[in-house]
Every structure is written in structure tokens, then in C-alpha cells.
C-alpha positions in Angstrom: -8.1 -8.7 2.3 -11.2 -9.0 0.2 -9.6 -10.9 -2.7 -11.9 -12.8 -4.8 -15.6 -13.4 -5.4 -15.7 -17.1 -4.5 -19.2 -18.2 -5.1 -21.1 -16.6 -8.1 -24.4 -18.4 -8.0 -27.9 -17.2 -7.4 -31.2 -18.8 -6.5 -33.9 -17.7 -8.9 -37.3 -17.1 -7.5 -40.0 -16.3 -10.1 -42.1 -13.6 -8.7 -44.1 -12.8 -11.8 -44.1 -15.1 -14.8 -45.6 -12.5 -17.0 -43.4 -9.4 -16.2 -43.8 -6.5 -18.5 -40.9 -5.5 -20.8 -38.3 -3.2 -19.0 -40.2 -3.6 -15.7 -38.1 -6.4 -14.3 -36.5 -6.1 -10.8 -33.4 -7.7 -9.3 -33.6 -8.1 -5.5 -30.2 -8.9 -4.2 -28.1 -9.4 -1.1 -24.3 -9.4 -0.5 -23.1 -11.7 2.3 -19.7 -12.5 3.8 -19.1 -16.2 2.8 -17.1 -16.8 6.0 -19.5 -15.3 8.6 -22.8 -15.0 6.5 -23.0 -11.4 7.7 -24.2 -8.7 5.3 -21.7 -6.6 3.4 -22.5 -3.0 3.5 -21.5 -0.4 0.9 -20.6 -2.9 -1.7 -20.9 -1.4 -5.2 -23.3 -3.2 -7.6 -23.1 -1.6 -11.1 -24.9 -2.5 -14.4 -22.4 -2.0 -17.1 -24.8 -1.8 -20.0 -27.0 0.8 -18.3 -24.2 2.8 -16.7 -26.1 2.8 -13.5 -25.7 1.1 -10.2 -26.5 0.9 -6.5 -24.8 0.4 -3.1 -25.8 -2.3 -0.7 -27.4 -1.0 2.6 -26.5 -1.8 6.2 -28.2 -5.2 5.7 -26.3 -6.0 2.5 -29.5 -5.6 0.4 -29.7 -3.9 -3.0 -32.4 -3.5 -5.6 -32.1 -2.9 -9.4 -35.4 -1.7 -11.0 -36.9 -1.3 -14.4 -34.7 -3.8 -16.3 -35.4 -5.3 -19.7 -34.9 -9.0 -20.5 -31.5 -9.8 -21.7 -27.8 -10.1 -20.7 -26.1 -7.7 -18.3 -22.6 -7.5 -16.9 -22.9 -6.9 -13.2 -19.8 -5.3 -11.7 -19.3 -6.0 -7.9 -16.6 -4.2 -6.0 -15.6 -3.4 -2.4 -12.6 -2.0 -0.7 -9.7 -4.5 -0.9 -11.3 -6.6 -3.6 -10.4 -7.1 -7.2 -13.4 -5.9 -9.1 -15.4 -8.8 -10.6 -17.5 -8.7 -13.8 -20.3 -11.3 -13.9 -22.4 -12.1 -16.9 -26.1 -12.1 -15.7 -29.0 -13.4 -17.9 -32.3 -11.9 -16.9 -35.7 -13.2 -18.0 -37.9 -12.5 -15.0 -38.0 -10.8 -11.6 -35.1 -12.4 -9.8 -33.7 -12.7 -6.3 -29.9 -13.1 -6.0 -27.6 -13.8 -3.2 -23.9 -13.1 -3.7 -21.4 -14.6 -1.3 -18.0 -12.8 -1.0 -14.9 -13.5 1.0 -14.9 -10.2 2.8 -13.3 -11.4 5.9 -10.2 -12.6 3.9 -8.8 -9.2 4.7 -8.4 -10.4 8.3 -7.6 -14.1 7.8 -5.4 -16.2 5.5 -7.0 -16.8 2.2 -8.5 -20.2 1.6 -7.4 -22.0 -1.6 -10.3 -23.4 -3.6 -9.7 -26.2 -6.0 -12.1 -27.4 -8.7 -15.1 -29.4 -7.5 -14.0 -30.1 -4.0 -12.0 -28.0 -1.5 -8.7 -29.6 -0.6 -7.7 -29.9 3.0 -4.5 -28.1 3.6 -2.4 -27.8 6.8 0.3 -25.6 5.3 1.0 -22.0 6.3 -0.1 -20.1 3.3 -0.2 -16.3 2.4 -1.6 -14.9 -0.8 -1.2 -11.8 -2.9 -4.3 -11.2 -5.0 -4.6 -9.3 -8.2 -5.4 -6.0 -6.6 -2.2 -6.2 -4.5 -0.2 -7.0 -7.6 -1.7 -4.0 -9.3 -0.5 -1.8 -6.5 3.1 -2.8 -7.4 3.0 -2.9 -11.2 6.7 -1.9 -11.7 8.2 -4.4 -9.3 9.8 -7.8 -10.0 8.5 -11.0 -8.6 10.8 -10.9 -5.6 10.0 -7.2 -4.8 6.3 -7.8 -5.1 6.5 -10.4 -2.3 8.4 -8.2 0.2 5.2 -7.1 2.1 4.6 -10.7 3.2 5.9 -11.5 6.7 8.8 -13.8 6.5 9.6 -13.0 2.9 12.4 -10.8 1.8 14.7 -10.4 -1.3 18.3 -11.0 -2.1 19.5 -8.6 -4.7 22.3 -7.6 -7.0 21.3 -4.0 -7.6 17.8 -2.8 -8.3 17.3 -4.8 -11.5 18.0 -8.3 -10.1 16.2 -9.7 -7.1 15.0 -13.1 -6.0 12.6 -14.0 -3.1 13.8 -15.3 0.2 11.5 -17.3 2.5 12.7 -18.1 6.0 16.3 -17.6 4.9 16.2 -19.9 1.9 16.5 -18.8 -1.7 17.7 -19.9 -5.1 17.6 -23.7 -5.5 16.4 -24.2 -2.0 13.2 -22.3 -2.7 10.8 -23.9 -5.3 9.0 -21.4 -7.6 6.1 -22.8 -9.7 5.3 -20.9 -12.9 1.7 -21.9 -13.7 2.2 -25.2 -11.9 5.6 -25.9 -13.5 8.9 -25.8 -11.5 10.8 -22.9 -12.9 13.9 -24.2 -14.7 16.8 -21.8 -15.5 20.1 -20.6 -14.2 18.8 -20.1 -10.6 22.1 -20.2 -8.9 23.8 -17.0 -7.8 22.6 -13.7 -6.4 22.2 -12.2 -9.8 19.9 -14.7 -11.4 16.3 -13.6 -10.8 13.3 -15.8 -11.6 12.4 -15.3 -15.3 8.7 -14.6 -14.5 6.6 -11.5 -15.1 4.3 -11.0 -12.1 1.9 -9.1 -14.3 1.0 -12.4 -16.0 -0.2 -13.7 -12.5 -3.5 -13.1 -10.9 -2.5 -14.7 -7.7 0.9 -15.4 -6.0 0.9 -17.9 -3.1 3.7 -18.4 -0.6 3.7 -21.7 1.2 5.9 -21.3 4.3 5.7 -24.8 5.7 6.9 -28.0 4.1 4.7 -28.1 1.0 7.2 -29.3 -1.5 6.6 -33.1 -1.3 4.3 -32.9 -4.3 6.8 -31.1 -6.6 9.9 -32.2 -8.3 13.0 -30.1 -7.5 15.6 -29.3 -4.9 13.4 -27.3 -2.5 14.0 -27.6 1.3 10.4 -26.8 2.1 8.9 -23.5 1.1 7.1 -23.0 -2.3 6.0 -20.0 -4.3 3.2 -20.5 -6.7 2.7 -17.9 -9.5 -0.7 -18.6 -11.1 -2.4 -16.8 -13.9 -6.2 -16.4 -13.6 -8.2 -19.1 -15.3 -9.9 -18.1 -18.5 -13.4 -16.9 -17.6 -16.3 -18.7 -19.3 -17.6 -15.5 -20.8 -18.6 -15.2 -24.4 -17.8 -11.5 -24.7 -14.3 -10.1 -25.2 -12.9 -8.8 -21.9 -9.5 -7.6 -20.8 -7.5 -5.1 -18.9 -4.7 -2.6 -19.8 -2.2 -1.5 -17.2 0.4 1.3 -17.1 3.0 2.3 -14.6 5.5 5.1 -14.1 8.5 5.3 -11.6 10.2 8.6 -11.0 13.4 6.9 -9.9 14.9 5.6 -13.1 12.1 7.2 -15.2 10.6 3.7 -15.6 7.6 3.1 -17.8 5.7 0.0 -18.5 2.5 -1.2 -20.2 0.6 -4.5 -20.0 -2.4 -5.7 -22.0 -4.6 -8.8 -21.4 -7.4 -10.0 -23.6 -9.6 -13.1 -23.1 -12.8 -14.7 -24.5 -14.5 -18.0 -24.2 -16.5 -18.7 -27.4 -18.4 -21.8 -28.4 -15.2 -23.5 -29.7 -12.6 -22.8 -27.0 -11.4 -20.2 -24.6 -8.3 -18.0 -25.2 -6.3 -15.4 -23.4 -3.2 -13.4 -24.3 -1.0 -11.2 -22.1 1.9 -8.9 -23.0 4.2 -6.5 -21.2 6.8 -3.9 -22.2 9.0 -2.3 -19.4 11.9 0.1 -19.6 13.8 1.8 -16.8 17.0 3.9 -16.9 19.7 4.6 -14.4 18.4 4.7 -10.8 19.7 7.2 -8.4 20.5 7.3 -4.7 20.0 10.5 -2.6 23.5 11.7 -3.8 24.4 10.2 -7.1 23.2 8.2 -10.1 23.8 4.4 -10.2 25.3 4.3 -13.6 24.3 1.5 -15.9 21.5 0.1 -13.8 18.7 0.3 -16.4 16.8 -2.7 -17.7 14.3 -3.6 -20.4 11.7 -6.4 -20.5 9.5 -7.8 -23.3 7.1 -10.5 -22.1 4.3 -12.4 -23.7 1.9 -15.2 -22.6 -0.9 -17.0 -24.4 -3.4 -19.7 -23.3 -6.0 -21.9 -25.0 -8.5 -24.0 -23.3 -11.0 -26.5 -24.8 -13.9 -28.2 -23.0 -13.9 -31.4 -25.0 -16.7 -33.0 -23.0 -18.3 -32.2 -19.7 -15.6 -34.4 -18.1 -12.6 -33.7 -20.3 -10.7 -30.5 -20.6 -7.4 -29.6 -22.4 -5.2 -26.6 -22.0 -2.1 -25.2 -23.7 -0.1 -22.4 -22.2 3.0 -20.5 -23.6 5.1 -17.7 -22.0 8.1 -15.8 -23.1 10.3 -13.7 -20.8 13.0 -11.5 -22.3 15.2 -9.0 -20.5 18.4 -7.0 -20.7 19.8 -5.8 -17.4 22.6 -3.4 -16.7 25.0 -4.1 -13.8 26.4 -1.2 -11.8 29.5 0.0 -13.7 31.3 0.8 -10.4 31.1 -2.8 -9.3 33.8 -3.9 -11.8 37.2 -2.3 -11.3 40.7 -2.7 -12.8 43.2 -3.5 -10.0 43.5 -4.6 -6.4 44.1 -1.1 -5.1 41.0 0.2 -6.8 38.9 -2.7 -5.4 39.9 -1.9 -1.8 39.2 1.7 -2.5 35.8 0.9 -4.0 34.8 -0.8 -0.7 35.6 2.4 1.2 34.3 5.0 -1.3 31.1 7.0 -0.6 30.4 7.1 -4.3 31.1 4.3 -6.8 33.8 4.5 -9.5 32.6 5.5 -13.0 29.6 7.4 -11.7 28.1 9.7 -14.3 26.4 13.0 -13.5 23.6 12.5 -16.1 20.7 10.1 -16.3 20.7 7.6 -19.2 18.6 4.8 -20.6 21.7 3.2 -22.2 22.7 -0.3 -21.0 26.4 -0.8 -21.4 28.7 -3.6 -20.2 28.6 -5.2 -17.7 25.1 -6.4 -18.5 23.0 -9.5 -18.9 20.6 -10.8 -21.6 18.1 -13.5 -20.6 15.4 -15.3 -22.6 13.1 -17.8 -21.1 10.3 -19.8 -22.8 7.8 -22.1 -21.2 5.3 -24.4 -23.1 2.8 -26.4 -21.1 0.2 -28.8 -22.3 -2.2 -30.3 -19.9 -5.4 -32.4 -19.8 -7.8 -33.3 -17.1 -10.4 -36.1 -17.1 -13.1 -36.5 -14.4 -14.2 -40.0 -13.8 -16.6 -38.5 -11.3 -16.9 -35.6 -8.8 -14.6 -37.7 -6.5 -11.9 -38.9 -8.9 -9.9 -37.4 -11.7 -6.6 -37.6 -13.5 -4.2 -34.9 -14.8 -1.5 -35.2 -17.4 1.1 -32.5 -17.9 4.0 -32.0 -20.3 6.2 -28.9 -20.2 9.2 -27.7 -22.1 11.4 -24.8 -21.0 14.2 -23.1 -22.9 16.5 -20.7 -21.1 19.2 -18.6 -22.7 21.6 -16.5 -20.7 24.4 -14.2 -21.8 26.6 -12.1 -19.5 28.9 -9.4 -20.8 32.0 -8.0 -19.1 33.9 -4.8 -19.6 36.4 -6.3 -22.0 39.4 -4.8 -23.8 40.4 -4.8 -27.4 36.9 -4.2 -28.8 35.6 -7.5 -27.5 32.7 -5.9 -25.6 30.1 -7.6 -27.8 31.5 -11.1 -27.0 29.8 -12.6 -23.9 31.9 -13.8 -21.0 29.2 -16.3 -20.1 26.8 -18.0 -22.6 24.5 -20.7 -21.4 21.6 -22.6 -23.1 19.4 -24.8 -21.0 16.6 -27.1 -22.3 14.3 -29.0 -20.0 11.5 -31.5 -20.6 9.0 -32.4 -17.8 6.2 -34.9 -17.7 3.7 -35.5 -14.8 0.7 -37.7 -14.2 -1.4 -37.1 -11.1 -4.4 -38.9 -9.7 -6.9 -37.5 -7.2 -9.6 -39.4 -5.3 -12.0 -38.3 -2.6 -13.3 -41.0 -0.4 -16.7 -40.8 1.3 -15.1 -40.8 4.7 -13.4 -37.4 4.0 -10.1 -38.8 3.0 -8.4 -37.3 -0.1 -5.7 -39.1 -1.9 -3.3 -37.5 -4.4 -0.5 -39.4 -6.1 1.7 -38.9 -9.0 4.8 -39.7 -11.0 7.2 -37.2 -12.6 10.1 -37.2 -15.0 12.4 -34.3 -15.8 15.4 -34.0 -18.2 17.7 -30.9 -18.1 20.4 -30.3 -20.7 22.7 -27.4 -19.9 25.3 -26.3 -22.5 27.9 -23.6 -22.8 28.0 -21.9 -26.1 31.6 -21.7 -27.4 31.7 -18.0 -28.1 33.2 -16.5 -25.0 36.9 -17.2 -25.6 37.4 -18.0 -21.9 37.0 -21.1 -19.7 33.3 -21.5 -18.7 32.2 -20.8 -15.1 29.7 -23.6 -15.3 30.4 -26.9 -17.0 28.1 -28.7 -19.5 25.8 -31.2 -17.8 22.8 -33.5 -18.5 20.5 -34.3 -15.6 17.8 -37.0 -15.6 15.3 -37.0 -12.6 12.4 -39.2 -11.8 10.2 -39.1 -8.8 6.9 -40.2 -7.3 4.8 -38.9 -4.4 1.8 -39.7 -2.3 -0.3 -37.3 -0.2 -3.3 -38.2 2.0 -5.5 -35.6 3.7 -8.3 -36.1 6.1 -10.9 -33.7 7.4 -12.6 -34.1 10.7 -15.0 -31.6 12.4 -12.2 -29.5 13.9 -9.1 -31.3 12.7 -7.4 -31.5 9.4 -4.5 -34.0 8.8 -2.1 -34.2 6.0 0.6 -36.9 5.3 3.0 -36.9 2.4 5.9 -38.9 1.1 8.2 -38.7 -1.9 11.1 -40.6 -3.4 13.3 -39.0 -6.1 16.4 -40.1 -8.1 18.8 -37.9 -10.1 21.6 -39.0 -12.4 23.7 -36.1 -13.6 26.5 -36.4 -16.1 29.0 -33.5 -16.1 31.7 -32.6 -18.6 34.1 -29.9 -17.3 37.5 -28.5 -18.3 40.4 -29.0 -16.0 42.0 -26.1 -14.2 45.5 -27.4 -14.7 47.5 -27.1 -17.9 47.5 -28.8 -20.3 43.7 -28.5 -20.4 41.6 -31.7 -20.6 38.0 -32.7 -20.5 37.0 -34.3 -17.2 33.8 -36.3 -17.0 31.8 -36.9 -13.8 28.6 -38.8 -13.0 26.7 -37.8 -9.9 24.0 -40.1 -8.6 21.5 -39.1 -5.8 18.6 -40.9 -4.2 16.5 -38.9 -1.8 13.5 -39.7 0.4 11.2 -36.9 1.7 8.2 -36.9 4.0 5.9 -34.4 5.6 3.1 -34.4 8.2 0.8 -31.6 9.2 -2.3 -30.9 11.2 -4.7 -28.0 11.6 -6.9 -27.8 14.7 -9.7 -25.3 15.3 -10.5 -25.0 19.0 -13.4 -22.8 18.1 -14.4 -20.1 15.6 -11.8 -17.7 17.1 -8.7 -19.8 17.7 -6.8 -22.4 15.7 -3.4 -24.1 15.6 -1.2 -25.5 12.8 1.8 -27.8 13.1 3.9 -29.1 10.2 7.1 -31.2 10.1 9.0 -32.1 7.0 12.1 -34.1 6.0 13.6 -32.7 2.7 16.9 -33.1 0.7 18.7 -31.0 -1.8 21.5 -32.2 -4.1 24.5 -29.9 -4.5 24.1 -27.9 -7.7 26.6 -27.9 -10.5 27.9 -24.4 -9.7 28.5 -25.5 -6.1 30.5 -28.5 -7.2 32.4 -27.3 -10.3 32.3 -23.5 -10.8 35.7 -22.0 -11.1 36.1 -18.5 -12.4 34.6 -15.0 -12.6 30.9 -14.7 -11.9 30.5 -11.4 -13.6 27.0 -10.6 -12.4 28.2 -10.4 -8.7 31.7 -9.2 -9.5 33.4 -12.1 -7.7 35.4 -15.2 -8.4 33.6 -18.4 -7.3 35.2 -21.8 -6.7 33.3 -25.0 -6.2 34.1 -28.2 -4.3 33.5 -31.5 -6.0 33.3 -33.3 -2.6 30.1 -31.6 -1.4 27.4 -33.9 -0.1 23.6 -33.5 -0.4 21.9 -31.3 2.2 19.5 -33.1 4.5 16.9 -30.9 6.4 14.2 -31.2 8.9 11.8 -28.3 9.3 9.2 -27.7 12.0 6.6 -24.9 11.9 4.0 -24.2 14.6 1.5 -21.4 14.3 -1.4 -20.0 16.4 -4.1 -17.8 14.9 -6.9 -15.9 16.6 -9.7 -13.8 15.1 -12.6 -11.9 16.4 -15.4 -11.8 13.8 -14.2 -9.4 11.1 -12.5 -7.0 13.4 -9.3 -8.5 14.6 -6.8 -11.1 13.4 -3.4 -12.2 14.8 -1.1 -15.0 13.9 2.2 -16.2 15.4 4.3 -18.6 13.3 7.4 -20.3 14.9 9.8 -22.3 12.7 13.1 -24.2 13.1 15.1 -25.9 10.3 18.1 -28.1 10.9 20.2 -28.6 7.8 22.9 -31.2 7.7 25.8 -30.3 5.3 24.4 -26.8 4.6 26.2 -25.4 1.6 27.1 -21.7 1.6 29.3 -19.3 -0.3 32.1 -18.0 2.0 34.2 -14.9 1.3 37.9 -15.6 1.4 40.6 -13.4 2.8 42.0 -13.0 -0.7 41.6 -11.0 -3.9 42.7 -12.0 -7.4 43.9 -9.8 -10.2 43.0 -11.1 -13.7 43.1 -9.6 -17.1 39.5 -8.7 -16.6 40.1 -6.8 -13.4 40.5 -7.4 -9.7 37.9 -9.4 -7.8 37.2 -10.9 -4.4 37.2 -14.7 -4.1 34.4 -16.8 -2.7 34.4 -20.5 -2.1 31.6 -23.0 -1.5 31.8 -24.7 1.9 29.7 -27.0 3.9 28.6 -27.2 7.6 25.8 -28.4 9.8 23.5 -25.4 10.5 20.2 -24.4 11.9 17.8 -21.5 10.9 15.0 -20.5 13.2 12.7 -17.6 13.8 9.2 -16.3 13.9 6.7 -14.3 11.9 4.0 -12.3 13.6 1.1 -10.7 11.9 -1.8 -8.7 13.4 -4.6 -6.8 11.8 -7.2 -4.6 13.5 -10.2 -3.0 11.8 -10.7 -0.1 14.2 -13.9 1.0 12.6 -15.5 0.6 9.2 -12.9 3.0 7.6 -9.7 2.5 9.6 -7.5 -0.6 9.4 -4.1 -1.2 11.0 -1.6 -3.9 10.3 1.7 -5.0 11.8 4.2 -7.6 10.5 7.3 -8.6 12.5 9.9 -11.1 11.2 12.7 -12.4 13.4 15.3 -14.8 12.0 18.6 -16.4 13.2 20.9 -18.9 11.7 24.2 -20.4 12.8 26.6 -23.2 12.4 26.0 -26.0 14.9 29.6 -26.7 15.9 30.8 -23.2 16.6 27.7 -21.0 16.8 29.0 -18.6 14.1 26.1 -16.9 12.4 25.2 -17.8 8.8 25.9 -15.2 6.2 23.4 -13.9 3.7 20.3 -14.3 6.0 17.7 -11.6 6.1 17.8 -9.0 8.8 15.0 -8.8 11.3 12.3 -6.3 10.2 9.0 -4.6 11.2 6.4 -3.5 8.7 3.3 -1.6 9.7 0.6 0.2 7.8 -2.5 2.3 8.6 -5.2 2.4 5.9 -8.2 4.8 5.8 -10.9 3.3 3.6 -13.9 5.1 2.1 -16.4 3.1 0.1 -17.5 6.1 -2.0 -16.5 9.7 -2.6 -18.8 11.2 -5.3 -18.1 9.1 -8.4 -15.0 7.5 -6.9 -15.3 4.0 -5.4 -13.2 2.1 -2.9 -10.9 5.0 -2.0 -8.0 4.0 0.2 -5.2 6.0 1.8 -2.3 4.1 3.3 0.8 5.1 5.3 3.5 2.4 5.5 6.4 2.2 8.0 9.3 -0.2 7.6 12.3 -0.7 9.9 15.1 -3.2 9.1 17.5 -4.0 11.9 21.3 -4.2 11.6 22.9 -7.6 11.2 24.9 -7.7 14.4 25.9 -11.4 14.4 28.3 -11.3 11.4 32.0 -11.3 12.4 34.7 -9.4 10.5 36.3 -12.5 9.0 33.0 -13.6 7.3 32.8 -10.7 4.8 34.8 -8.0 3.0 32.7 -5.2 4.4 30.8 -5.0 7.7 27.0 -5.3 7.5 25.3 -1.9 7.1 23.4 -0.1 9.8 19.6 -0.6 10.2 17.3 1.8 8.5 13.8 3.2 8.5 11.6 3.8 5.4 8.3 5.7 5.1 5.9 5.3 2.3 2.4 6.3 1.2 -0.2 4.8 -1.2 -3.5 6.2 -2.5 -5.9 4.1 -4.6 -9.4 4.6 -6.0 -11.7 3.2 -8.7 -14.1 4.8 -11.1 -16.7 3.2 -13.2 -17.1 4.5 -16.8 -19.3 3.1 -19.5 -18.0 -0.4 -20.1 -14.7 0.4 -18.4 -13.5 0.2 -14.8 -10.6 2.5 -14.0 -8.3 1.7 -11.1 -5.6 4.2 -10.1 -2.7 3.8 -7.6 -0.3 6.5 -6.5 2.6 6.0 -4.2 5.8 7.3 -2.6 8.6 5.0 -1.5 11.4 6.2 0.8 9.5 9.4 1.3 12.2 10.8 3.7 15.0 10.2 1.2 16.9 8.0 3.6 20.5 7.1 2.8 21.0 3.4 3.5 22.4 0.1 2.3 20.7 -3.3 2.6 22.6 -6.3 3.8 21.1 -8.7 1.2 22.1 -6.5 -1.7 25.4 -7.6 -3.1 26.0 -4.1 -4.5 26.1 -2.7 -0.9 29.9 -3.2 -1.3 29.9 -0.3 -3.7 26.7 1.8 -3.6 23.7 3.1 -1.6 20.1 2.0 -2.1 17.6 4.1 -4.1 16.3 7.5 -2.9 12.7 8.8 -3.0 10.5 7.2 -5.7 7.1 8.3 -6.9 4.9 5.7 -8.5 1.8 5.8 -10.7 -0.2 2.8 -11.7 -3.4 2.7 -13.9 -5.6 -0.3 -14.6 -8.4 -0.2 -17.1 -10.8 -3.2 -17.1 -13.2 -3.7 -19.9 
């Protein structure tokens, strides 16, 4: 998809050195950067004069009778985020604009400052325009259209991404380059990141985690805000969304400017949604609220030295389905069998009652970069994160305002990286990292904590070398990491006593990859990686009610670290800008795989009746394939098909792993019109999704059998309109258009309730 204007330079040819005032002409051409073919029907608009032209079949355009001065040229095309370029005109000028048009049919190329970095990883990208199409969705939900990516959920308000069957602490999420630090364990702890702050979300499916500190077993998600544009004028965008299901509303505002002293940018969001509904009933107490803010300052100290400070604050309150928490064992068994959950109300409400969650996350990042030359530079980063989480049960005796879980986490991270490009096309990147995490229970709950207090100190170093040949790219990486974790927990037995543990882990990781281009139409990628993940505190020591998922969880202090080997092999073919197909095969062996196993037991407590889950360990394998194909039938019609197949099982007995995504097919047909009267880049899209039933899970593995497969139909319509100084982008959509009744296997609330019914969405984006 046309995602980003990659090269914004022009070659000035002076045609007349004594041009008359307001008689200047700009002769231009728009080319595809990948193929150097002309781009037809691209819109070129002069903001100050409220006039514009469209490129012809040869990609040429001409702007006449212009005065000397500064102009904002707006360039847009179907599938592209509209770009605003400051253009200084003093004479007749010839311009060539190179755009990544063919990115609609190939994986997007990541461009680094100064020199393009050789990458052999399997990468898929969501650009700003794709994010704008899903303004109301969380980070996990936004990524669902990518092949091989799904979400694991606890209702509609809490979701986290799953890549090739891995989620939570096994999947590394980078928030503006910093590993997200919070309470990431559990189904109900979504990443505390607002996707509306991001301009670009990248999913690395291979083994790209060697560079980053954390417990990832391979895949990485990068959430990156757009860099501050070096533009002296004030620019920004305002976004609004509406959802009919839950009557959700949200607004987002972004402002930025780069003056002679420094560049700055601010971004803020407010979101509010009430009770969602299924085709037959309301999901009582499933609303949520969000208040998010981000700010960034950048200073170009010298031509070689830059400094940057970034701050973000994420704040949410989430309701948990009231019918997921019941009072006795008989009601719990009945709840599993009911068509409609307990405590369902007949009226819609924005009220958020218990059970509910309150989460606040703060990130402060300070970084600096110094260029010794175009081939060598160093980066220093310090980041501090604060995470506050409170969970509230339905409690008796007027104690509803007292949380049942109250955790504060503080982390400090430091990193130093060095880059060097050798003349023989080798690129070397190395670094050292230190991370300290202090996680504390706040003594206000009146009950034993589910998670103990702990202090973790990590240190690591890595080395990555890449080499580019004519047709071959190689990448080698290695990492060593040590963690010392001190834990203070309370004994289960009476009399209670404080038990102190110290866990020490030393892990070695490595990766190797290659990308080979046989010709312009066919290429191959292969990656292999060795990774390790230490057991998390909840897997070792948790003992009690995990309110968010309505279950009692018990850890095992004897769990060992997971050791994994992942292989990915992909083949890609393309035919000019008409056809693209890619097949990705993957296999991951995980020694001592840790999983949460449902027990054939329920427990009645003073807080209600709940199922019991225990953390267990086994040797396992996860394997599958992702297939993507896109075909541009003609200049207006585009079809796309994504298919994901995944399997996972225990090595010894062949029993399927629980909580893996179902196989799925996603297809879409888009009709694209460059211009309809005053509307630009009009697109009509029909989306089909089929999720297969999980047939490998046996009865003893879960309390309720996996739900049946389901089919969803959706539609999207989008268009842009240029007003004086403002670009308006509108998105309309319908999800679950057939009002299908279904339950999703990866939604923990499938035990109690159906998924959402038909939902109409509206999204508006104003760029100025």
C-alpha cells in the first residue's frame, strides 16, 4: 500500500533567471521509487492558492503563474497518507517526486537515517492511513488485519496482540523504541499504548529480538510515532471516531512545529465507550474510558548532534463483564451453560461498576545521537516507566471502593548503541543495556496479594552484523543477558510468614538470516534464532483470584526458563505493480514451555466461585504458515487474500496446546477511484473473514468446548477532500454486517457471553 513519501527532493533547473513576478512555472513528475514508472492520477495541490492538478498518464504535472515565495504542496494518491511539503520557489523549477507506490503490493522497506539498513527479517507494516481507518480500536485490534497476527481478549475492552501463537511476555512490544514495561502477564492486561500516538506500527515475525532487552521468544512489535517534521509552520491533525455498538466516541489532536530553536509535538486522546451489545443482549458493565497524552521535544544542537525528549501518559478505566463473576459453584456451572450471562441489564449505560480496572502508565525517554561521520554514530537512551494498576471486585459490606489488586511498578532503562558502516557493505551494530524493575503491592486491598513484591536487575549486550551483496543480504546477531530477581512473598500456610527468594538467570541468544533475490520478481528469506525466556513472577508465585479473568491462578516455584529455536522460511513473488504473493513457513520448538492449564476443580471463596488454573510446563512445538496475495486487476480494482494456519502441541503426547489462535482466512476487494468531482482517493472495500473451529482441544483441557467457526462480513468507504488549508479524510465502516452470533476461542469471556453484533463506525481526520 502506498504508505509514505520516501524521497522529497527535487533537482532545480533554472529556466529563466529573470522570471516575471507571478509568472513562474513548476514542471513536475511523479515516479514510483521502486520501478521508476510514472504515477498517474496523483493529486498535486497548492494549499496557499487552493488550486491543484492531477498527474497525467506519464506522471507529469504543471503548475503555472506562481509568485515567488513559500508554498505547501500536498501530494496524495490512493492508499497513501497525504503528505504536506514546504516548497520554496524563486524561479521556474523542474521537480521530480519519488513515491513508494508499489508498497501496496510489496512489504514496506524500513528506511533508517542516513543509510538504509540491511534486514532479513519478515516485516509487515501498518501506516498512518491504515491506523486512521481503525481509530476506535486498541493496539491489538488494530493489528488483526495482518496475516499471522490475532488477539487474545478478555471482553471487548481488553485485548493484546498474538504473533504466531505467542503473546504477553513472549512477545516484545516497543513503545517509541522502549520495551513496554508493565503488568503484561494475564489475558486481561493489554499493552498500555494508544495507537493514535503512532504513525507506524511494524510487526517483525522472524527472530528480530536479539537487539532488545526482554523476555521475547522472537517476534517484535514496534509502535513508532512520526518524527517531528522540520517545518517552521504550525501543522497538525484532529481525529474523531464514533462506534454505534457501545455508542463510543473519541477525539485526538496532534500539533507540531520546528522553529529555529527546537522542534516540538503534542498528541492527546479522549475515548469513552458504554456497554457493548451482542445480537440478543447487552454486555453489562463493559464500557471503558481513556485519557492519553504524549509530548516530544527535539533539538538539533549541531549538524552532527541531536537530542530528543519524549513523554507519554496512558490512563484508562475498564469495566469487566458483570456476568463473569458469580456467587457460588452452582451458579458458575450454570453460567457456563447459559445463553445469556447473569446480571444482564436491558438498558444501555456508560456506568463502569465493579468488577473493573484502573491503569495508569507513564513513559519518559531521553535520547541523544552523535554522528562521527555518515558511516558511524552513537546513540544514548535513558527511559523511566511508571505503571499503576488497580483491580476492583464485587465486594460485600460496602468495600467496593477498596481494590482487590493494587500494584505499582517502576522501571529504569539505559542503553548505549554504536553503528558503523564499513566500505565493503558490512554494517555493525552493538550495544549494552541495563534495566531495573521494582514491582510493589500497595497494602490497601485487605487480602493476600496475587503477585509478590520483587526487584529485578537485568543487564545485557548484543552484536549484530549485516552484509549486503548484489542479490544477497546476510544478518548475524548474538546476545547475552543476565537477570537477578529478588522476590518477597507471603506463605500460603498459617501462620503467615514472609518468604524470600532469589532467582538468577543467564541466557545466550543468537540469530542468523538471509535474503536472496533471484531476480526482480522472486526472492527468498530464511531466519533461524535461538531465544530464551525466564519464568515470570506470576508463573512462579501467583496464588489467588485473578479478578480480571475470573479465575484462581496458582504458580509453580520449580519452573525452568524456556529455551526456543525458531525457523522461518518465506518465498515472495511479484509482477511489476500488478501482483504480489508471499508464503511464510515457520516452526518453533520450545523446551519447558509454560502454559496455564485449567484444572478439573472449582473453588468457593468469600468473593464467589471460580475455576482454578495452574501453571505447568512441557516441551512443545508451534508451527504454521502465513499466505498473502494481492492482485491489482486494473487501475481501480484490487483484491487481497490472507490465510493463516497454525498448530501447536506437546512433544511427548501430541496433545494440542491451548490458547493458540484458530486458522483464519481474510479477503478483501477494493474499488479505487482517484477523483470524483471534488473528492480525492475514493475507496470502497468489502471484507470477508472466516475463523475456523479449534478441533484439536480435548474435553479435559478446558471448562467449555471451543466454539464453532464463524464468518464475518464488513464494508469500508473512505475519501479525501481538500479545503483551504485543511485536508479532510473520512472513513465509514460496518463490522459484522450480517449480525452473526458467535464466540471467539481466544476471548476468555466466551465462557459467559457472545461477541459483539453489528457495528457502524465513523472516522474523520482533519489535517492542517
